[in-house]
Backbone as CSV, one residue per row, in Angstrom:
resi,resn,N_x,N_y,N_z,CA_x,CA_y,CA_z,C_x,C_y,C_z
1,UNK,-1.300,18.478,3.097,-0.549,17.274,3.509,-0.961,16.088,2.650
2,UNK,-0.026,15.262,2.278,-0.298,14.102,1.429,-0.728,12.909,2.256
3,UNK,-1.947,12.455,2.037,-2.408,11.250,2.715,-1.609,10.040,2.328
4,UNK,-1.044,10.053,1.105,-0.307,8.881,0.638,0.891,8.571,1.515
5,UNK,1.645,9.589,1.881,2.838,9.350,2.695,2.462,8.810,4.069
6,UNK,1.385,9.332,4.631,0.935,8.838,5.928,0.520,7.380,5.831
7,UNK,-0.204,7.045,4.764,-0.628,5.653,4.561,0.581,4.743,4.401
8,UNK,1.570,5.186,3.612,2.753,4.364,3.360,3.524,4.102,4.638
9,UNK,3.653,5.117,5.485,4.387,4.943,6.734,3.634,4.029,7.686
10,UNK,2.301,4.226,7.771,1.484,3.342,8.608,1.606,1.906,8.123
11,UNK,1.579,1.716,6.822,1.686,0.389,6.231,3.056,-0.229,6.539
12,UNK,4.096,0.614,6.526,5.433,0.124,6.847,5.455,-0.459,8.261
13,UNK,4.874,0.273,9.219,4.851,-0.205,10.592,3.976,-1.451,10.713
14,UNK,2.818,-1.405,10.066,1.878,-2.517,10.148,2.507,-3.780,9.569
15,UNK,3.232,-3.592,8.428,3.847,-4.749,7.801,4.868,-5.415,8.689
16,UNK,5.625,-4.594,9.417,6.641,-5.151,10.296,6.029,-6.002,11.407
17,UNK,4.781,-5.672,11.804,4.148,-6.380,12.915,3.246,-7.515,12.458
18,UNK,2.496,-7.282,11.361,1.391,-8.169,11.035,1.666,-9.165,9.909
19,UNK,2.482,-8.813,8.949,2.708,-9.717,7.827,3.530,-10.922,8.272
20,UNK,3.385,-12.002,7.499,4.193,-13.186,7.772,5.661,-12.810,7.629
21,UNK,6.421,-13.062,8.684,7.817,-12.618,8.704,8.628,-13.234,7.567
22,UNK,8.356,-14.495,7.270,9.108,-15.173,6.218,8.914,-14.492,4.869
23,UNK,7.698,-14.000,4.624,7.416,-13.348,3.350,8.132,-12.013,3.239
24,UNK,8.145,-11.259,4.327,8.858,-9.985,4.346,10.352,-10.220,4.128
25,UNK,10.893,-11.192,4.849,12.311,-11.508,4.713,12.644,-11.907,3.282
26,UNK,11.795,-12.730,2.667,12.072,-13.236,1.317,12.184,-12.097,0.315
27,UNK,11.317,-11.095,0.439,11.366,-9.964,-0.482,12.640,-9.148,-0.274
28,UNK,12.993,-8.907,0.981,14.191,-8.119,1.267,15.452,-8.849,0.830
29,UNK,15.500,-10.145,1.068,16.667,-10.940,0.677,16.843,-10.918,-0.836
30,UNK,15.733,-10.986,-1.561,15.788,-10.939,-3.014,16.369,-9.607,-3.477
31,UNK,15.984,-8.510,-2.816,16.513,-7.194,-3.175,18.012,-7.103,-2.914
32,UNK,18.461,-7.665,-1.798,19.893,-7.682,-1.485,20.657,-8.461,-2.556
33,UNK,20.114,-9.609,-2.909,20.766,-10.480,-3.885,20.935,-9.782,-5.234
34,UNK,19.886,-9.132,-5.707,19.949,-8.457,-7.003,20.905,-7.265,-6.944
35,UNK,20.894,-6.526,-5.838,21.816,-5.389,-5.701,23.263,-5.851,-5.759
36,UNK,23.563,-6.986,-5.125,24.924,-7.528,-5.148,25.302,-8.004,-6.547
37,UNK,24.357,-8.600,-7.256,24.633,-9.084,-8.611,24.927,-7.920,-9.558
38,UNK,24.188,-6.820,-9.390,24.326,-5.706,-10.322,25.500,-4.786,-10.007
39,UNK,25.875,-4.685,-8.725,26.916,-3.717,-8.374,28.067,-4.259,-7.570
40,UNK,28.076,-5.594,-7.333,29.150,-6.178,-6.546,28.788,-6.305,-5.084
41,UNK,29.561,-7.154,-4.385,29.224,-7.495,-3.011,29.850,-6.630,-1.938
42,UNK,30.579,-5.586,-2.323,31.215,-4.698,-1.348,30.220,-3.626,-0.927
43,UNK,29.739,-3.704,0.305,28.728,-2.761,0.785,29.238,-1.329,0.761
44,UNK,30.518,-1.132,1.015,31.070,0.222,1.053,31.178,0.845,-0.337
45,UNK,31.249,0.013,-1.374,31.413,0.515,-2.738,30.128,0.475,-3.558
46,UNK,29.124,-0.241,-3.093,27.869,-0.416,-3.817,26.755,0.274,-3.017
47,UNK,26.387,1.490,-3.445,25.411,2.284,-2.690,24.044,1.611,-2.624
48,UNK,23.644,0.967,-3.718,22.343,0.292,-3.728,22.340,-0.871,-2.740
49,UNK,23.424,-1.630,-2.742,23.527,-2.741,-1.802,23.537,-2.238,-0.367
50,UNK,24.208,-1.125,-0.133,24.264,-0.556,1.218,22.852,-0.172,1.686
51,UNK,22.071,0.407,0.784,20.691,0.767,1.126,19.851,-0.472,1.408
52,UNK,19.989,-1.506,0.571,19.216,-2.736,0.766,19.658,-3.469,2.034
53,UNK,20.945,-3.424,2.326,21.480,-4.035,3.537,20.843,-3.370,4.774
54,UNK,20.836,-2.042,4.771,20.253,-1.304,5.896,18.765,-1.587,6.024
55,UNK,18.070,-1.637,4.896,16.635,-1.921,4.899,16.361,-3.300,5.501
56,UNK,17.175,-4.272,5.124,17.007,-5.630,5.662,17.298,-5.668,7.151
57,UNK,18.326,-4.973,7.574,18.654,-4.953,9.005,17.569,-4.235,9.803
58,UNK,16.980,-3.168,9.219,15.886,-2.463,9.891,14.712,-3.405,10.155
59,UNK,14.553,-4.401,9.274,13.459,-5.374,9.416,13.890,-6.600,10.219
60,UNK,15.085,-6.535,10.806,15.619,-7.603,11.663,15.974,-8.879,10.909
61,UNK,16.316,-8.761,9.631,16.827,-9.926,8.902,18.209,-10.255,9.468
62,UNK,18.471,-11.511,9.832,19.769,-11.871,10.416,20.946,-11.577,9.482
63,UNK,22.063,-11.182,10.089,23.256,-10.851,9.313,23.689,-12.012,8.424
64,UNK,23.699,-13.236,8.950,24.178,-14.357,8.143,23.263,-14.624,6.950
65,UNK,21.963,-14.353,7.095,21.030,-14.507,5.980,21.328,-13.476,4.895
66,UNK,21.622,-12.252,5.315,21.969,-11.197,4.358,23.274,-11.536,3.651
67,UNK,24.247,-12.009,4.388,25.552,-12.335,3.797,25.443,-13.463,2.781
68,UNK,24.584,-14.452,3.049,24.383,-15.528,2.073,23.721,-14.982,0.802
69,UNK,22.798,-14.051,0.966,22.140,-13.440,-0.192,23.156,-12.679,-1.043
70,UNK,24.077,-11.975,-0.390,25.116,-11.257,-1.124,25.988,-12.241,-1.907
71,UNK,26.330,-13.355,-1.285,27.165,-14.353,-1.963,26.439,-15.004,-3.127
72,UNK,25.121,-15.197,-2.999,24.360,-15.718,-4.145,24.370,-14.691,-5.274
73,UNK,24.267,-13.417,-4.907,24.279,-12.370,-5.919,25.591,-12.276,-6.661
74,UNK,26.692,-12.455,-5.957,28.007,-12.356,-6.596,28.451,-13.666,-7.233
75,UNK,27.673,-14.728,-7.047,28.010,-16.010,-7.667,28.834,-16.928,-6.797
76,UNK,29.151,-16.497,-5.570,29.916,-17.360,-4.667,29.094,-18.555,-4.204
77,UNK,27.781,-18.377,-4.139,26.856,-19.463,-3.840,25.860,-19.575,-4.986
78,UNK,25.367,-20.777,-5.217,24.399,-20.981,-6.286,23.050,-20.383,-5.892
79,UNK,22.354,-19.792,-6.844,21.040,-19.213,-6.560,20.263,-18.943,-7.831
80,UNK,18.995,-18.583,-7.680,18.128,-18.260,-8.797,18.478,-16.871,-9.321
81,UNK,18.405,-16.694,-10.632,18.688,-15.380,-11.208,17.368,-14.626,-11.404
82,UNK,17.233,-13.496,-10.738,16.013,-12.714,-10.801,16.154,-11.552,-11.787
83,UNK,15.063,-11.234,-12.442,15.009,-10.130,-13.397,14.136,-9.021,-12.822
84,UNK,14.625,-7.793,-12.915,13.859,-6.647,-12.434,12.972,-6.113,-13.551
85,UNK,11.681,-5.994,-13.283,10.713,-5.491,-14.257,9.793,-4.500,-13.558
86,UNK,9.400,-3.453,-14.270,8.412,-2.511,-13.765,7.179,-2.543,-14.661
87,UNK,6.014,-2.621,-14.039,4.747,-2.548,-14.754,4.064,-1.242,-14.381
88,UNK,3.330,-0.679,-15.331,2.621,0.567,-15.084,1.132,0.371,-15.326
89,UNK,0.317,1.114,-14.611,-1.118,0.975,-14.786,-1.882,2.005,-13.991
90,UNK,-3.205,1.801,-13.962,-4.091,2.726,-13.276,-5.001,1.975,-12.320
91,UNK,-5.199,2.548,-11.152,-6.198,2.092,-10.189,-7.488,2.870,-10.471
92,UNK,-8.588,2.546,-9.778,-9.804,3.337,-9.940,-9.545,4.831,-9.732
93,UNK,-10.335,5.658,-10.404,-10.248,7.117,-10.329,-9.001,7.670,-11.019
94,UNK,-8.340,6.843,-11.841,-7.186,7.312,-12.603,-5.908,7.445,-11.809
95,UNK,-5.838,6.808,-10.638,-4.618,6.837,-9.831,-3.520,6.051,-10.549
96,UNK,-2.372,6.672,-10.729,-1.256,6.046,-11.437,-0.495,5.101,-10.510
97,UNK,-0.116,3.931,-11.029,0.619,2.938,-10.257,1.860,2.484,-11.012
98,UNK,2.947,2.290,-10.279,4.140,1.617,-10.785,4.376,0.411,-9.891
99,UNK,4.490,-0.762,-10.498,4.674,-2.011,-9.761,6.054,-2.564,-10.104
100,UNK,6.940,-2.613,-9.106,8.300,-3.116,-9.317,8.395,-4.558,-8.835
101,UNK,8.899,-5.448,-9.711,8.988,-6.862,-9.358,10.395,-7.382,-9.595
102,UNK,10.714,-8.465,-8.895,11.909,-9.264,-9.153,11.410,-10.682,-9.384
103,UNK,11.634,-11.217,-10.584,11.036,-12.498,-10.937,12.010,-13.400,-11.674
104,UNK,11.794,-14.703,-11.524,12.561,-15.680,-12.294,11.710,-16.248,-13.433
105,UNK,10.503,-15.677,-13.640,9.628,-16.127,-14.716,8.773,-14.943,-15.174
106,UNK,9.267,-14.228,-16.173,8.616,-13.003,-16.658,7.171,-13.257,-17.104
107,UNK,6.942,-14.353,-17.832,5.606,-14.619,-18.361,4.590,-14.869,-17.253
108,UNK,4.989,-15.682,-16.261,4.087,-15.984,-15.158,3.736,-14.729,-14.369
109,UNK,4.760,-13.951,-14.023,4.531,-12.760,-13.211,3.706,-11.724,-13.962
110,UNK,4.006,-11.519,-15.247,3.251,-10.561,-16.042,1.771,-10.914,-16.108
111,UNK,1.480,-12.202,-16.280,0.084,-12.648,-16.329,-0.602,-12.437,-14.982
112,UNK,0.121,-12.710,-13.901,-0.446,-12.522,-12.557,-0.782,-11.053,-12.297
113,UNK,0.138,-10.153,-12.644,-0.065,-8.726,-12.394,-1.235,-8.205,-13.224
114,UNK,-1.297,-8.623,-14.477,-2.399,-8.195,-15.344,-3.748,-8.666,-14.784
115,UNK,-3.770,-9.888,-14.267,-5.005,-10.439,-13.705,-5.452,-9.655,-12.471
116,UNK,-4.509,-9.298,-11.604,-4.858,-8.534,-10.400,-5.443,-7.178,-10.776
117,UNK,-4.828,-6.517,-11.754,-5.366,-5.233,-12.213,-6.793,-5.401,-12.735
118,UNK,-6.972,-6.330,-13.668,-8.257,-6.441,-14.361,-9.384,-6.890,-13.442
119,UNK,-9.075,-7.696,-12.422,-10.101,-8.201,-11.514,-10.478,-7.207,-10.414
120,UNK,-9.734,-6.112,-10.318,-9.965,-5.191,-9.199,-10.115,-3.738,-9.641
121,UNK,-10.694,-3.557,-10.815,-11.052,-2.220,-11.261,-9.914,-1.387,-11.800
122,UNK,-8.773,-2.018,-12.078,-7.630,-1.294,-12.620,-7.373,-1.661,-14.065
123,UNK,-6.339,-1.094,-14.635,-5.950,-1.423,-16.009,-4.456,-1.237,-16.174
124,UNK,-3.850,-2.104,-16.969,-2.427,-1.970,-17.273,-2.216,-0.855,-18.291
125,UNK,-1.022,-0.291,-18.306,-0.678,0.769,-19.252,0.656,0.444,-19.920
126,UNK,0.921,1.095,-21.028,2.181,0.905,-21.739,3.338,1.509,-20.932
127,UNK,4.559,0.959,-21.089,5.712,1.531,-20.387,5.864,3.019,-20.684
128,UNK,6.054,3.806,-19.648,6.211,5.244,-19.798,4.929,6.034,-19.672
129,UNK,3.782,5.327,-19.672,2.492,6.022,-19.634,2.264,6.757,-18.326
130,UNK,2.777,6.215,-17.204,2.577,6.869,-15.903,3.884,7.218,-15.199
131,UNK,4.997,6.632,-15.634,6.255,6.834,-14.903,6.730,8.283,-14.932
132,UNK,6.265,9.057,-15.921,6.663,10.472,-15.987,6.101,11.275,-14.810
133,UNK,5.145,10.691,-14.101,4.540,11.369,-12.951,5.278,11.089,-11.641
134,UNK,6.444,10.439,-11.725,7.214,10.071,-10.531,8.686,10.415,-10.732
135,UNK,9.376,10.624,-9.612,10.830,10.789,-9.591,11.411,9.830,-8.566
136,UNK,12.537,9.197,-8.899,13.189,8.317,-7.927,13.995,9.161,-6.950
137,UNK,13.690,9.004,-5.653,14.322,9.808,-4.626,14.655,8.954,-3.406
138,UNK,15.667,9.375,-2.670,15.880,8.821,-1.348,14.886,9.490,-0.410
139,UNK,14.200,8.704,0.422,13.166,9.242,1.314,13.434,8.763,2.736
140,UNK,13.426,9.687,3.677,13.579,9.359,5.095,12.393,9.943,5.842
141,UNK,11.693,9.100,6.595,10.574,9.537,7.424,11.034,9.606,8.871
142,UNK,10.710,10.727,9.543,11.162,10.948,10.912,10.007,11.455,11.764
143,UNK,9.962,11.071,13.041,8.943,11.618,13.940,9.283,13.061,14.280
144,UNK,8.288,13.805,14.730,8.520,15.211,15.051,9.042,15.392,16.469
145,UNK,10.079,14.615,16.778,10.753,14.776,18.062,11.925,15.738,17.933
146,UNK,12.155,16.242,16.729,13.220,17.211,16.478,12.615,18.389,15.736
147,UNK,13.082,19.586,16.068,12.568,20.792,15.428,13.045,20.927,13.999
148,UNK,12.308,21.689,13.213,12.630,21.857,11.794,14.026,22.447,11.589
149,UNK,14.365,23.476,12.338,15.669,24.128,12.163,16.811,23.184,12.513
150,UNK,16.680,22.448,13.617,17.727,21.512,14.016,17.878,20.393,12.994
151,UNK,16.751,19.932,12.472,16.785,18.858,11.478,17.458,19.320,10.196
152,UNK,17.094,20.494,9.728,17.663,20.988,8.473,19.150,21.293,8.609
153,UNK,19.591,21.709,9.809,21.013,21.995,10.017,21.861,20.754,9.762
154,UNK,21.322,19.590,10.099,22.029,18.325,9.864,21.787,17.829,8.441
155,UNK,20.537,17.881,7.995,20.141,17.237,6.743,20.725,17.913,5.505
156,UNK,20.731,19.236,5.479,21.215,19.943,4.287,22.680,19.626,4.030
157,UNK,23.482,19.583,5.090,24.902,19.272,4.948,25.121,17.860,4.409
158,UNK,24.142,16.976,4.631,24.271,15.575,4.213,23.588,15.290,2.879
159,UNK,23.103,16.339,2.194,22.564,16.145,0.856,21.055,16.187,0.728
160,UNK,20.338,16.516,1.803,18.876,16.587,1.711,18.470,17.694,0.748
161,UNK,17.452,17.420,-0.064,16.979,18.388,-1.042,15.698,19.090,-0.599
162,UNK,14.867,18.387,0.177,13.573,18.961,0.539,13.102,18.369,1.863
163,UNK,12.347,19.160,2.606,11.721,18.712,3.847,10.245,19.021,3.764
164,UNK,9.414,17.993,3.969,7.965,18.180,3.904,7.343,17.857,5.259
165,UNK,6.344,18.672,5.609,5.575,18.449,6.834,4.443,17.482,6.500
166,UNK,4.497,16.272,7.072,3.477,15.253,6.816,2.622,15.021,8.064
167,UNK,2.304,16.101,8.745,1.440,15.988,9.925,2.215,15.605,11.171
168,UNK,2.219,14.318,11.500,2.936,13.843,12.687,4.383,13.476,12.385
169,UNK,4.794,13.653,11.142,6.132,13.232,10.739,6.761,14.246,9.797
170,UNK,8.094,14.164,9.687,8.843,14.879,8.669,9.199,13.903,7.550
171,UNK,9.192,14.406,6.326,9.629,13.610,5.179,10.782,14.334,4.511
172,UNK,11.969,13.740,4.574,13.157,14.280,3.916,13.368,13.566,2.590
173,UNK,13.708,14.313,1.546,14.052,13.689,0.273,15.450,14.123,-0.156
174,UNK,16.090,13.221,-0.918,17.444,13.482,-1.405,17.645,12.688,-2.683
175,UNK,18.779,12.889,-3.336,19.131,12.061,-4.478,19.323,10.627,-3.979
176,UNK,18.945,9.618,-4.785,19.064,8.228,-4.322,20.448,7.870,-3.787
177,UNK,21.486,8.353,-4.438,22.836,8.024,-4.010,23.255,8.676,-2.712
178,UNK,22.512,9.704,-2.276,22.841,10.403,-1.030,22.131,9.812,0.187
179,UNK,21.259,8.820,-0.025,20.495,8.278,1.092,21.373,7.685,2.197
180,UNK,22.386,6.855,1.878,23.216,6.296,2.963,23.896,7.373,3.809
181,UNK,24.446,8.401,3.157,25.141,9.451,3.917,24.159,10.294,4.725
182,UNK,22.940,10.483,4.202,21.934,11.235,4.945,21.511,10.464,6.188
183,UNK,21.280,9.168,6.039,20.928,8.345,7.202,22.047,8.373,8.239
184,UNK,23.278,8.252,7.757,24.429,8.222,8.668,24.535,9.528,9.450
185,UNK,24.310,10.654,8.782,24.395,11.956,9.448,23.293,12.111,10.488
186,UNK,22.090,11.658,10.162,20.974,11.746,11.114,21.222,10.865,12.329
187,UNK,21.718,9.654,12.084,22.004,8.743,13.197,23.123,9.287,14.073
188,UNK,24.137,9.902,13.442,25.247,10.474,14.218,24.772,11.621,15.102
189,UNK,23.703,12.297,14.672,23.146,13.400,15.456,22.067,12.916,16.423
190,UNK,21.940,11.596,16.552,20.953,10.974,17.453,19.521,11.372,17.108
191,UNK,19.253,11.519,15.811,17.908,11.825,15.335,17.236,10.522,14.928
192,UNK,16.089,10.242,15.521,15.390,8.980,15.275,14.865,8.909,13.848
193,UNK,15.026,7.743,13.216,14.545,7.508,11.854,13.465,6.433,11.900
194,UNK,12.321,6.718,11.303,11.252,5.721,11.254,11.404,4.790,10.064
195,UNK,11.782,5.343,8.914,11.956,4.542,7.709,12.834,5.307,6.742
196,UNK,13.623,4.575,5.956,14.466,5.203,4.953,14.653,4.274,3.779
197,UNK,14.361,4.748,2.565,14.456,3.875,1.404,14.503,4.737,0.148
198,UNK,14.862,4.109,-0.959,14.753,4.762,-2.265,13.348,4.486,-2.785
199,UNK,12.628,5.549,-3.137,11.233,5.424,-3.540,10.978,6.187,-4.834
200,UNK,9.870,5.846,-5.477,9.361,6.638,-6.590,8.364,7.630,-6.001
201,UNK,8.737,8.890,-5.965,7.931,9.932,-5.339,7.089,10.622,-6.413
202,UNK,5.791,10.701,-6.175,4.884,11.299,-7.154,5.121,12.799,-7.282
203,UNK,5.160,13.289,-8.525,5.289,14.722,-8.790,3.929,15.359,-9.052
204,UNK,2.935,14.545,-9.398,1.552,15.001,-9.530,0.678,14.020,-8.753
205,UNK,-0.445,14.503,-8.215,-1.289,13.648,-7.388,-2.740,13.686,-7.863
206,UNK,-3.411,12.574,-7.601,-4.828,12.453,-7.941,-5.623,12.451,-6.640
207,UNK,-6.513,13.413,-6.477,-7.338,13.499,-5.274,-8.407,12.414,-5.300
208,UNK,-8.483,11.650,-4.212,-9.518,10.625,-4.052,-10.278,10.975,-2.775
209,UNK,-11.456,11.549,-2.936,-12.180,12.093,-1.784,-13.430,11.303,-1.445
210,UNK,-13.676,10.195,-2.159,-14.806,9.325,-1.881,-14.311,8.072,-1.173
211,UNK,-14.917,7.723,-0.036,-14.422,6.599,0.754,-14.499,5.282,-0.007
212,UNK,-15.561,5.063,-0.759,-15.692,3.825,-1.517,-14.595,3.672,-2.547
213,UNK,-14.289,4.754,-3.263,-13.210,4.713,-4.261,-11.870,4.507,-3.582
214,UNK,-11.668,5.179,-2.454,-10.414,5.021,-1.718,-10.194,3.574,-1.311
215,UNK,-11.249,2.919,-0.853,-11.132,1.511,-0.471,-10.732,0.645,-1.660
216,UNK,-11.302,0.927,-2.826,-10.977,0.147,-4.026,-9.530,0.370,-4.451
217,UNK,-9.064,1.615,-4.365,-7.673,1.920,-4.716,-6.715,1.181,-3.792
218,UNK,-6.945,1.274,-2.490,-6.050,0.644,-1.525,-6.125,-0.874,-1.599
219,UNK,-7.300,-1.418,-1.899,-7.439,-2.867,-2.043,-6.608,-3.380,-3.205
220,UNK,-6.646,-2.693,-4.337,-5.835,-3.097,-5.491,-4.355,-3.052,-5.142
221,UNK,-3.924,-1.990,-4.472,-2.514,-1.859,-4.106,-2.102,-2.976,-3.152
222,UNK,-2.960,-3.287,-2.185,-2.656,-4.355,-1.228,-2.511,-5.708,-1.933
223,UNK,-3.392,-5.998,-2.884,-3.332,-7.271,-3.600,-2.066,-7.362,-4.451
224,UNK,-1.699,-6.268,-5.095,-0.447,-6.254,-5.864,0.749,-6.459,-4.935
225,UNK,0.754,-5.729,-3.836,1.872,-5.789,-2.900,2.022,-7.172,-2.261
226,UNK,0.921,-7.905,-2.181,0.937,-9.218,-1.550,1.522,-10.305,-2.455
227,UNK,1.680,-10.012,-3.748,2.259,-10.995,-4.667,3.724,-11.231,-4.305
228,UNK,4.146,-12.477,-4.321,5.496,-12.824,-3.879,6.593,-12.116,-4.666
229,UNK,6.365,-11.867,-5.958,7.406,-11.257,-6.794,7.427,-9.738,-6.714
230,UNK,6.382,-9.147,-6.187,6.285,-7.675,-6.139,7.110,-7.144,-4.977
231,UNK,7.983,-6.206,-5.282,8.838,-5.597,-4.270,8.274,-4.257,-3.784
232,UNK,7.744,-3.468,-4.711,7.210,-2.154,-4.356,6.035,-1.803,-5.251
233,UNK,5.080,-1.088,-4.684,3.985,-0.501,-5.459,3.961,0.984,-5.136
234,UNK,4.145,1.811,-6.152,4.137,3.262,-5.959,2.867,3.830,-6.560
235,UNK,2.245,4.784,-5.879,0.976,5.352,-6.319,0.971,6.858,-6.113
236,UNK,0.127,7.543,-6.878,0.079,9.010,-6.750,-1.266,9.499,-6.219
237,UNK,-1.951,8.680,-5.412,-3.212,9.139,-4.827,-2.964,10.125,-3.700
238,UNK,-3.961,10.958,-3.464,-3.969,11.849,-2.304,-5.329,11.685,-1.642
239,UNK,-5.362,10.889,-0.576,-6.594,10.593,0.145,-6.588,11.392,1.446
240,UNK,-7.644,12.146,1.745,-7.689,12.923,2.987,-7.496,12.046,4.221
241,UNK,-6.882,12.599,5.226,-6.578,11.845,6.438,-7.819,11.242,7.089
242,UNK,-8.927,11.969,7.088,-10.110,11.453,7.776,-10.661,10.210,7.087
243,UNK,-10.445,10.109,5.766,-10.871,8.906,5.051,-9.894,7.764,5.327
244,UNK,-8.604,8.064,5.296,-7.599,7.038,5.587,-7.827,6.440,6.962
245,UNK,-8.128,7.306,7.920,-8.304,6.824,9.297,-9.530,5.964,9.464
246,UNK,-10.493,6.096,8.555,-11.719,5.301,8.652,-11.606,3.976,7.922
247,UNK,-10.518,3.796,7.180,-10.342,2.573,6.393,-9.349,1.647,7.083
248,UNK,-9.705,0.414,7.242,-8.779,-0.582,7.767,-8.026,-1.169,6.594
249,UNK,-6.758,-0.766,6.444,-5.953,-1.216,5.308,-5.475,-2.630,5.543
């Protein structure tokens, strides 16, 4: 079982409760805005926007706030133009990281990200140095309130490619473009969804079995994730559950 997926799901729940709500909203709104700018403001025709819209609603972002973000993205309202950039690097123990940002100042954000890496035992890498270890996938996390056979009967028809047992949860993966239809099929079957998003899923993993190293890895990821311009941090660590449970993230 991958400790990373368990940590990510726990962090998702924790973030919804503990982080400053305004900061969470700001990141989601920025994602909606960029999706609308790149693919248009029609949710039914823009799969990326549909995914970001659902993600924002899952976090209780008000509808009118989302609609204003879409209008800023399409140019109907004035707004800041954000640029999407990905940075690659390594955490302690050679754990690969991809940091996705949306920024209106490339130089400022790049300097900030480099500083966080260097001050916390990490190092930046050239583009492509670690991204080959990840695949972009639609990911849905579900509680084990439904049996494997019943879940697969619904999921396969809706485009699911793989089902993984993550201990207390199921992890479904699909092509990024199939995520909206997969969510819709699960909801229509009254199957509870804990989280659903497009993610960079690691194809190779680095085992981190020392608690001290694990703390350093997670601390670096937390500091990167806390930056206002950072939207996602993807990592390929595999930390045993007993170590994760002993660490307060």
